[in-house]
N, C-alpha and C positions, 0 to 999 in steps of 0.2 A: 142659542140663548145664553149659554154659558160663556161663549166668547164675547158676546155683547156686554155682559156685566163686567168682565175683566177689562175691556177697553174703556168702559166708563170709569172704573176705579183708577186705571192708569192715567186717564185724562185728568181726573180730579186731583190725583196725587201730584201729577206734573204741574198743574195750575197752582196747587198749594205750595209746592217747592219753589216755583217761580216767584210767587208773592213773598215767600219767606226770604229768598235771596235778595229781592229788591229792597225789602225792609231792612235787612242787615247791611246792605251796601250803601244805604242812604246816610248822608252825613247829618248828625244831629245839629240843631242850631242852639247855640249857647250864648244868649245875649249877655254881654258884660257892660255894666253901667260905666259911664265916662269917669265918675269919681270913685271908682272901686279902689284903686291904689291909694288914694288920699285917705279914704275911710279906714283901710287896713293899717296904714302907717300911723294914723292917729290913735289906734287902739294898742299899739306897741308900748311897752314901758320905756320910760326915759333912760338914756344911756348913762351909766355911772361914769364919773370923771376918772381918767387914767391915774394910776398911782404915780406920784411925782418923786417919791423917795425910793431908790433902788434897794432891794433887800440883800443881794449878794449871797443868797443861800448856796448856790452852786460853787462859788469861789471859796466860801468858808468850808464847805464839805471837802473840797479838793485840798485845801491847806491842812486841815485836820488829818485827812487820810495820808498825806505825805509825811507828816510828823509821826504818825503811828507806824507807818511802813519803815521809816528810818530807825525808830526805836526797836522794832521787831528785827530788823537786819543786824543791828548792833548786838542785840541780845542773842541772836542765833550764832553769830560769828564767835563771840567770846565764850559761849557755852559749850 
C-alpha cells in the first residue's frame, strides 16, 4: 500500500512537470497591428531644426588655453 501511494505521487508529479515544461516551451503569440509603427511615429515629438550657426566653443577654448600656456611659460622662464 505504501509503494502504491508513492507511485501515484510520482506519476502525478511527473505529469505536472510535463505539463509545466510544455507550457514554458510554448511560444506566446503576440499579435502586432499593421499600423503599429505609424501610430508610434505619430506620437513622437517633431524634430527641432538643426542649428545653422556654428558656435566654435572648442576652437575658442583651444585658442584661449594656448595663450594662457604661452604666458605661463614666459612667466616661468623669466622668473
